[in-house]
N, C-alpha and C positions, 0 to 999 in steps of 0.2 A: 299805883295799885294794879296788879295784874288781873286780867279777866277771870282767871281760874279762881282766885280768891273771892272775886265778886260773885261767882256762881255759888261757891260754898256759903258765902254770907247770905245770899238770897234764900238758899235752901234751908239754912239753919234758922234764920230770922223768921221766914215765912211759916215754918213749922211751929213756931212759938205762938202763933195766933190762930185762933180757929179760922156824803160828800156834799159838802155844802152845795146843794143844787136847788135851783128854783126856776120853774118854767123851762127846764131842759138846758139852762145856761149856767155855767160854773161861775160862782160868785168869788171874786178875788178877796182874799183875806186882808183885812185892814190891820196889818201887823202892829202898827203903833198903838192900837187900842187893846192889844192882847196883854193881859196881866203877866208879870214876870213869874215864872215857875221854877221850882227846884226839885230835882230827884233827891230824895232823902238819903240815898246811899252816900251822898256828899257829906253827911254829918253822922255817919254810922258809928263813929267813935264817941261823939258827944251825946247822942240820944239816950244810950243806956245809963249814962251818968246823971243826966238832968233833962228828962224828956220835955217837960213843960217849959223849963227855962230856955232850952235850945230853940224850941218853936217860937218863943217870944223874941229871941235874938234874930231869928230869920226874918220875922215880920219887921223888925227894926231896921234891917238893911235893905228892905224894899221887896222882899218876896211876898207874893200874894197867893200863889197856888203851889201845891206840892204833889209829888207822886211817891207813894209808899214803896219801901223796900223791906218788908217784914213788919210785923205788928207788935213785937216786943212783949208778948204775953198779955197784951191788953185786950179786954173785951171791946167789941165794936163801939158800944155806947161810950166807954171811957176814952177810947182813941178819938172819937168824933168830938167829944166834949173838949179835949185838949186842943184840938184844931180850932174849934169855935172860939175858945178862950183866947187863943193867940191871934185870932183874926185871919186864919188861913183856911183855905178850902182844899181838901184832898180830892182830886178829880180822877186819879188813876192809881194803879198798883202793879207790882211786878211779881210774877211767880214763874219758876222754871217749869218746863213741860212735864218732867217726871214728878213734880209736885202737884201740878194742876190735874193730871189725869185721875189719880185716885181720890182726890179731895175736892173735885170741882163744885159739887153741891155746897160744900162748906164754905168755899171761897166766894161763891155767888151770894150766899146768904149774908156773909160778913160784908161783902162789897155793897150790897143793897142797904144794909144797916148803916154803913158808913156814908152812903150817898154818892158812891163812885159813878162815874160815867164810863170808865174804861177798865178792863182787865187785860193786862199785857203779859204775854209770854216773854220772859226775859232771856231765855236760852232754850234751844231745842234739845241738844245733847242726847239724841236717841239713835238706835240702830234698828233697822227693820228686822234683822236677825240679832236677837239679844246676845247670842254667843260671840258675835263679832266684836272686836275691840279696835281701838284707834280712832282716827278722825272720821267724821261722817263723810260718806260718799254721796253721789248723786241720787242713788236709790234711797238712801237714808233721808235725804232732804225731801224727796217726793213723799216718803212715808210721813214725815213731819207735817208737810203741807196738808195731807189727808186728815191727819189728826187735828190740825188747826181748823179745818172746815167743820168737823164734828163739834169741837169745842165752841167755835164761833156761833154756830147755829143755836146752841143751848144758851150761851151768854146773851145773845140777841133776844131770845124768847124771855129772858129774865129782865129785859129792859136796859141792858148795858151793851157796850161795844167791845169786841175782842180784837186784839192786834198782836203783832210780833215785833220785837225790838232786836235789831241786828248788832253784831260785833263786826270784826273784820273777816272772820273765816267764811262768812256767807259769800264773799267775793272771790273765793277760790272757784275753780272750774274743773269739769271733767268732760273730755271730748269736745271742748269748746263751749260747753253750756255752763254759764255762770250760775252758781247755786241760788243766789238772790233773785236772778231773773226767773228761775224755775219756780221759786216760791210765789212770785208775783203772778206768774202764768197759771199755776196749778191751784191756787187758793181762790175761793169764790168771793168776789167783791161784795156780795150781800152780807157775808159773815166774817170776813177777815180783812182788817186794815193793817197798816204798818206804822210803827213809831220809828222814824228814821233817826238813828244816831249819826249825825252828820260827821262827827270827828272820825268814827270808825269806818264810815264810807270812804273818806279821804285816805285813811290808813290802808284801806283795802285797794287803793289805786283807782278810785272812781270819783266822779264829780256829783255831789248831792243835787246840784241844780239840774243836771241832766234827767235824773229820775223824777224830780219834782215837776219839771216842765212837761214831761210826757204824760204822767197820770197823777196830777196833784190831788185829786179827790181820794186817792188811796192813802194819803199821808196826812191825817188830821193832827198827828202829834210829832214833835221833834225833840231830840236831845241835842243840845248845843254845848260843845266843849272845844277848847283850842289845844293844839298840839305842837310840839317841836320834835324833830327827828334827831336822835342821839347818834354818836359815832358807831354804836353797835348795830345800827339799823332799826332799833326799836323806837317807839314813840313815847314821849313823856307828856302828860297832861299839865298844862300851865294856865295861869290866869288868862281869861279871854282878852284878846287884843295883843298878847305877848307871844303868840305863835304865828303860824303861817297860813291859817285858814281865814279867808275873807268871807264874812257872813252877809255882806250886803247883797251879792247876787243870789245867795242861797235863800235868804228871806224874801227877796223879790220873786223868786220862782215858786215859793211855797204858798200858792194861792188857795190851797185847800186846808191850810193849817188852822187849828182851833186852839191849841195849847202848845207851848214849848216849855221845856224844862232844862235849866242849866244843870250840868253834872260835872262837879269838880272832884275828880277821883283822888287827887293828891294835892298837897299844898306846899308852896314855897315860903309863905309867911303865916300870919295868924289867920285861922280859917274864916272868921267873920269879916275880917278886912279884905281878904281875897274874894269872898262872896259879894261883898259890897262893890268891889271893882268889877266883878262879873256883871252885876245888875246894871251898873252905870254904863258899861260897854253895850249891853243889849238895848238899853234905852236909846243910846246914840244910834245904833244900827237900825232900830225900828222906828225911830222918831221922825 
């Protein structure tokens, strides 16, 4: 599944619904005690056909927590009831920046009703100059960072935490400045955290453990996925443990992580069987 289609999905589905610190010392995350989470984009095709049944299937393969990717026309009370009935906890949600800005109050209200801890911007996709087209440049990323600060302050005031989820384009650079590094530098740690998609960090040519080791408190959330590189130079999402990403050093470095979410964007076998294998892999890695 290409990222462009993911952005389209998030925009469409979203529109359908209305540092661990103590005493100044960073607390190392006990990753083997973290419940296994799933980004619900992984079951984007199954949920519209059988929402409640799909959630129960996820629970049966070992998923405990989820992150929303659209609300499927469901009021918050109904969405939350379905989660509760399946024994799942929805702790986070995704919205693109262009969706967040005009409807932030609505998503905050929905998120609080759902009992969310985090509201995550899934994709920036903006230009400082609206007339400009094409890929985002450094000035655009700085503009996005400023927007994140404003949104993050408002989300924090509402009792939740705001963060940004990366793809691989954030690891492009201009004049030697890596866009992702500029986001980390320009955003206020009081208001903006980051959900590191470890797979796309690797696809962008960087090591997730490096970032996690330097500022672990800025990464309370992780996306975990495995990849293989195809002959055309593109990356394919595979069942965890079947690609080239070693998650042991990544999870060891993630001392600030509070939740992680498997994201299986495409399947080689039956979806629930693949997800069960993902869960088993993460249990071994964090056990």
